[in-house]
Backbone bond lengths (Angstrom), bond angles and torsions (degrees), N, CA, C in turn:
res aa  C-N    CA-C-N  psi(-1)  N-CA   C-N-CA  omega(-1)  CA-C   N-CA-C  phi
1 M - - - 1.415 - - 1.530 108.38 -
2 P 1.370 118.28 135.91 1.467 120.84 -175.20 1.581 106.20 -73.17
3 T 1.303 109.61 148.67 1.523 115.03 -179.04 1.550 110.40 -87.17
4 N 1.368 116.82 -29.96 1.434 117.91 -176.34 1.527 110.02 -106.16
5 L 1.387 114.70 91.92 1.455 118.12 -175.06 1.541 112.34 -85.46
6 S 1.380 115.95 -11.94 1.417 115.30 -174.08 1.591 110.19 -81.39
7 A 1.270 120.69 -14.70 1.473 123.52 177.92 1.431 111.98 -99.45
8 I 1.386 114.57 117.77 1.459 124.47 179.65 1.440 108.59 -105.45
9 H 1.244 127.19 124.87 1.438 130.05 -178.41 1.563 108.57 -122.64
10 F 1.342 116.29 135.85 1.385 121.43 174.89 1.537 109.39 -145.65
11 D 1.254 111.68 154.92 1.496 120.92 -179.49 1.522 108.96 -94.77
12 P 1.335 116.82 113.75 1.498 117.43 178.12 1.515 114.33 -58.62
13 A 1.363 116.67 -23.59 1.487 117.56 179.39 1.516 110.90 -68.45
14 Q 1.333 119.14 -17.84 1.490 123.42 179.87 1.564 106.53 -77.66
15 F 1.267 120.58 -11.71 1.495 123.17 -177.36 1.574 109.82 -126.55
16 P 1.282 111.74 73.34 1.541 113.51 -176.75 1.559 111.86 -74.33
17 P 1.335 116.20 153.39 1.461 118.81 -178.16 1.588 107.21 -62.87
18 E 1.331 111.65 144.89 1.454 120.69 175.75 1.517 111.61 -114.59
19 P 1.305 116.60 151.94 1.529 119.45 -179.23 1.529 106.26 -67.15
20 M 1.329 116.02 122.39 1.435 120.03 174.48 1.528 108.85 -136.86
21 A 1.304 114.38 160.24 1.525 118.11 -179.68 1.491 106.19 -80.99
22 C 1.299 118.07 138.45 1.391 123.50 172.85 1.525 108.46 -69.21
23 L 1.370 114.02 137.16 1.451 118.38 -177.51 1.533 112.69 -74.75
24 R 1.296 117.51 -8.66 1.495 120.67 -177.10 1.512 110.36 -106.82
25 C 1.293 119.09 -50.58 1.472 120.03 -175.11 1.534 109.58 -107.70
26 G 1.298 123.24 -16.52 1.472 122.38 -179.21 1.456 116.59 89.10
27 A 1.355 117.78 -3.86 1.497 119.60 -176.98 1.563 111.51 -67.64
28 M 1.268 117.00 143.74 1.514 118.52 176.41 1.563 108.19 -82.55
29 V 1.342 115.65 115.91 1.461 119.48 -177.48 1.496 106.05 -136.26
30 P 1.299 119.29 141.84 1.426 125.00 176.42 1.531 110.26 -67.30
31 M 1.400 117.62 117.96 1.400 123.50 -178.02 1.490 110.25 -141.56
32 R 1.411 114.90 152.96 1.549 116.63 175.65 1.507 110.41 -82.14
33 F 1.410 118.47 -32.61 1.440 124.67 -178.79 1.537 110.43 -126.15
34 R 1.257 114.53 155.62 1.523 118.11 174.01 1.439 108.18 -74.89
35 G 1.380 113.47 143.41 1.461 121.48 178.39 1.518 106.18 161.66
36 P 1.372 112.62 -161.76 1.445 117.13 178.75 1.533 110.34 -76.18
37 C 1.320 116.53 150.18 1.456 123.00 179.74 1.576 107.08 -69.80
38 P 1.309 117.55 163.99 1.447 118.92 177.41 1.585 116.50 -58.38
39 A 1.328 114.91 -30.39 1.531 116.70 175.25 1.543 108.90 -69.69
40 C 1.291 115.81 -43.29 1.516 117.81 -176.60 1.528 108.09 -69.45
41 A 1.338 117.03 -37.46 1.462 119.72 178.85 1.547 113.77 -64.73
42 G 1.327 114.76 -31.93 1.461 118.97 174.83 1.542 114.50 -71.26
43 E 1.368 112.60 -38.96 1.430 119.30 174.57 1.531 111.41 -61.13
44 L 1.309 117.51 -47.39 1.442 122.82 179.60 1.500 111.60 -60.78
45 R 1.359 115.41 -42.02 1.502 117.55 -178.77 1.549 109.17 -65.45
46 A 1.296 116.93 -37.55 1.495 120.66 -178.71 1.558 111.00 -71.67
47 K 1.317 115.61 -38.60 1.435 119.65 179.17 1.450 115.26 -68.87
48 Y 1.429 117.50 -38.08 1.463 116.81 -170.75 1.573 106.79 -111.74
49 Q 1.322 120.99 22.65 1.461 120.51 175.17 1.475 111.02 -70.40
50 A 1.240 118.76 135.60 1.447 128.03 179.70 1.487 115.73 -129.95
51 E 1.293 121.62 152.85 1.411 122.63 177.18 1.500 111.01 -93.61
52 A 1.327 117.47 147.76 1.490 119.35 179.13 1.489 108.61 -77.30
53 R 1.314 113.42 150.09 1.559 120.01 -176.40 1.513 104.72 -149.32
54 V 1.361 112.76 156.99 1.444 119.41 -179.41 1.515 106.75 -95.84
55 V 1.272 114.51 131.34 1.420 122.62 -173.91 1.571 107.22 -110.82
56 A 1.356 118.30 115.62 1.393 121.59 -178.82 1.573 110.41 -90.70
57 G 1.316 111.53 129.85 1.484 116.64 -176.30 1.569 106.28 -120.96
58 A 1.278 110.19 170.76 1.459 117.86 -178.52 1.566 109.87 -69.01
59 E 1.291 117.07 149.73 1.478 121.03 177.46 1.519 108.67 -64.63
60 Y 1.356 114.97 134.70 1.432 117.72 -178.77 1.547 112.48 -77.27
61 E 1.308 117.44 126.35 1.459 119.80 173.40 1.523 107.77 -124.43
62 P 1.383 115.27 114.09 1.447 117.64 179.89 1.562 111.54 -64.30
63 T 1.248 117.54 144.77 1.450 126.40 179.56 1.489 109.55 -116.47
64 M 1.361 116.72 154.98 1.426 116.00 172.85 1.501 108.77 -104.47
65 H 1.361 112.44 122.47 1.480 117.18 -177.42 1.516 114.41 -101.10
66 V 1.354 114.70 3.23 1.487 118.24 175.14 1.452 113.63 -124.20
67 T 1.238 123.78 155.99 1.374 127.30 176.05 1.507 110.10 -89.53
68 P 1.420 119.38 141.64 1.401 119.92 179.33 1.546 111.15 -60.92
69 N 1.353 113.33 146.68 1.493 121.31 175.17 1.480 109.26 -68.04
70 A 1.283 118.18 133.34 1.532 125.24 -179.72 1.497 108.01 -65.13
71 V 1.333 122.42 -32.30 1.499 120.72 174.69 1.477 112.60 -66.07
72 A 1.321 118.36 -36.32 1.454 123.95 -177.27 1.479 110.46 -68.58
73 L 1.338 116.29 -32.66 1.428 122.28 -176.87 1.575 115.66 -86.70
74 K 1.316 114.23 -8.20 1.494 121.76 -176.09 1.443 110.62 -64.72
75 D 1.296 120.76 129.29 1.495 124.11 175.49 1.521 110.38 -81.09
76 D 1.323 113.21 137.37 1.514 115.88 179.83 1.469 107.81 -91.39
């Protein structure tokens, strides 16, 4: 029995790409997983590429949404 069960190793060469239909354009392309083909993925990246920006938000001020317990406020 192996002592290190947390490490799983596999050889990607054992799982070659298979011809599958692109979920976007329908072209038969060899892929490991179902999804858009490399051409469609490139088009989507170019179309939805955005630049990072700094968003300024309001300063956080914690509020009390509960009333204090009367027993906790009782003077001894």
